[in-house]
N, C-alpha and C positions, 0 to 999 in steps of 0.2 A: 710622340715620345720615341726616341731612338733606343735600340737595344745595343748594348755593348757585348761583343763576343770576346771571350777570353779563351785563348788556346794555350795549352801547355803540353809539351812533349816530355815523356818519361822514358829514360833509357833503362829498360828492364834488366839489362845486363850489369848496370851500375847503379843500383838503388841506394838511397841514403840509408845510413845505419838506423836501426830501431832504437827508440829511447828505452830506458830501463822500465818505464811504466808500460810501454807497448810489449816488451818482452815478458813482463809479469802477467799481463792480460792473456797473451798467447799461451803461456805455461799453464795458467789456470783453466783455460778452455781445453787444452790438450789433456789435462788430468781429469776432466769431468767425464763421468761414465755416460755412455749413450742413453741409458735409461733415465738419467737425470735431466735430459733435455725435454722441455715442454713444447710439444708440437700442436697444442690445443688451438692456436689461432691460425694454423695452416691447414687447409683442407687436404685430405688425402687425394693423391692423383690416381684416378681409377683407369681401368682399361679403356673406358669410354672417352676419357680426356685424351689419352694418347692416340686413339683412333682418329680423332678430329684435329690433332695437332698438325701444324704446318711448320716445316723447317724454314728458317730465314724470313719469316713473315714481316719482320720489322727491319730487316737488313737492307741498307741502302749503300751500294758500293760507291766509292769515289769515282769521279770521271777524270780521264786524262785526255787532253787534246793531242791529236796526232795527225799525221798526213799519211793517207793510204792511197795507193794507186789501184783504181778499180776500172774494169773494162767499161767502155762508154755505154754499151748496150745494157749492161747490168745496172749501171747508175741510172740510165734513162728509165728502165723498168721500175726501179725503186721509187724514183721521183714521180712516175706516172700514177702511182697509187695514192698520191696526195701528200699533204704536209706530214712531216715526221719521218722522212726517209732515213735519217741518221739513227733514230731510235729503232727502226726496223733492222738496219744493219747490225746494231748492237744485239737485238733480240735473236737474230739469225746466228750470230757468232756465239752468243751465250748458249743457245740450244745445242749447237755443235760441241761446244766445250763440255757441257754437262753430259752429253751423250758419250763423249770420249772418256770421261772419268768413270763411267759405269763399269 
């Protein structure tokens, strides 16, 4: 059985107008007092939860094909470590990127 993938792009700067029903729902939610919201089915997030939380655990960045000129000795070194040299290049670049953002 094949799966059909449907992709749809949304221009966040040019969203379609809300229907009257949607506007009424939003107005009703905005008018609701914070105390009226039932959080009984949602467990409280404790300090223990946040201590073990991981940022971006399920984030999978998109990949872009590109051409990069790399010194021959650097490429040979990467390839000598076995299969997956392109993934290692990406990991090295990501590590440097994240370090520079600190």
